[in-house]
C-alpha positions as CSV (number, residue, x, y, z in Angstrom):
1,M,120.8,27.9,5.1
2,E,124.0,28.6,6.6
3,H,125.4,28.4,10.2
4,F,127.1,29.9,12.4
5,T,128.4,29.5,16.2
6,A,127.2,32.3,19.1
7,E,130.5,33.4,19.1
8,E,130.6,34.7,15.1
9,V,126.8,36.5,15.7
10,C,127.8,38.3,19.0
11,G,128.9,41.5,18.5
12,A,127.7,45.6,17.4
13,Y,124.7,45.8,14.7
14,A,123.7,48.7,12.7
15,P,120.6,48.7,10.5
16,V,120.9,49.5,6.8
17,G,120.0,51.8,5.0
18,Y,117.9,54.4,7.6
19,V,117.5,57.7,7.1
20,H,114.6,58.7,9.5
21,S,116.9,57.1,12.5
22,F,119.6,55.0,13.6
23,D,119.8,51.9,16.0
24,T,123.2,50.2,17.9
25,L,122.3,46.8,18.6
26,R,124.7,44.5,20.8
27,L,124.5,41.1,21.1
28,R,126.1,39.7,23.8
29,P,127.5,36.4,24.5
30,N,125.8,35.5,27.4
31,G,122.9,35.3,25.9
32,T,121.3,39.4,26.5
33,Y,121.3,42.2,24.4
34,E,121.7,45.9,24.6
35,R,120.1,48.8,22.2
36,S,119.4,52.8,22.0
37,I,117.4,54.1,19.1
38,Y,118.1,57.1,17.8
39,N,116.0,60.1,15.7
40,R,116.9,62.0,12.6
41,N,118.4,64.6,15.3
42,R,120.5,61.6,17.6
43,Q,118.0,62.2,20.3
44,R,118.0,59.0,21.9
45,R,114.4,57.5,22.1
46,L,114.9,54.0,23.6
47,H,117.3,52.3,25.3
48,T,117.0,49.0,26.2
49,Q,118.2,45.2,27.3
50,G,117.0,41.9,26.7
51,T,117.7,38.5,26.2
52,W,118.1,37.0,22.4
53,R,119.2,33.2,21.4
54,L,120.9,31.3,18.5
55,E,118.9,28.1,17.4
56,K,119.9,25.4,14.9
57,N,122.9,27.5,14.4
58,H,120.7,29.8,12.4
59,R,117.7,31.0,13.9
60,L,117.8,34.5,16.0
61,V,115.2,34.8,18.5
62,F,114.1,37.7,20.7
63,E,111.8,37.8,22.9
64,H,110.7,41.1,23.4
65,F,112.1,43.3,20.8
66,Y,111.2,47.2,19.5
67,V,110.4,46.5,15.5
68,N,112.1,49.8,14.7
69,L,110.7,50.5,11.1
70,D,113.1,53.9,10.4
71,R,110.7,56.9,11.2
72,D,111.7,59.7,12.7
73,L,111.2,59.5,16.4
74,S,110.0,62.4,17.7
75,S,109.4,61.2,21.3
76,N,110.4,58.5,23.8
77,I,109.9,54.4,23.2
78,S,107.2,53.5,25.6
79,E,108.4,49.9,26.9
80,S,104.6,48.8,26.0
81,A,104.2,49.9,22.5
82,D,102.5,48.1,20.0
83,E,105.8,47.4,18.0
84,Y,107.6,45.1,20.6
85,M,106.8,41.8,19.4
86,F,108.5,38.7,19.5
87,I,110.8,38.4,16.7
88,N,111.8,35.3,15.0
89,T,114.2,35.7,12.4
90,Y,117.2,34.2,10.4
91,F,121.0,34.8,10.6
92,E,122.3,35.4,6.4
93,T,125.5,36.5,4.9
94,Q,125.1,39.4,2.9
95,Q,128.0,41.2,1.5
96,R,130.7,39.5,2.7
97,A,128.9,40.7,7.0
98,I,126.3,38.3,9.2
99,Q,123.2,40.4,9.1
100,F,119.5,39.5,9.8
101,C,116.2,41.1,9.1
102,V,113.3,41.9,10.6
103,G,110.4,43.4,8.1
104,D,107.4,41.5,6.9
105,H,109.1,41.1,3.5
106,E,112.7,39.7,2.6
107,G,115.7,42.3,3.0
108,Q,113.4,44.4,4.5
109,N,114.6,46.1,7.8
110,C,118.1,44.2,8.4
111,Y,120.5,44.7,10.8
112,R,124.6,43.6,9.5
113,K,127.1,43.3,11.4
114,V,130.2,46.2,12.3
115,Q,132.2,44.7,14.8
């Protein structure tokens, strides 16, 4: 299991291989995040902020996180959508970049650090 510091994992993340939508996610050092999700036509469908934490130097925890499964979103996302959930995942290194995944299966719905 790889270990990371909070300073290493802070920064901007983008989804890996999405074609129907696009996410921008920024993890901040103060334990907050800011996120926007855009559909295929580059229309913003969600802008949200929340909290995150790093546990045991590898585990990433979001309390209330929208799981974007690369759907082409035709309307705005409600803050009460069923796809909001508690996420407990881990950081890893793939292709020399830090990433985490939120899908049901290994390697699914991953976000890679871009800066």
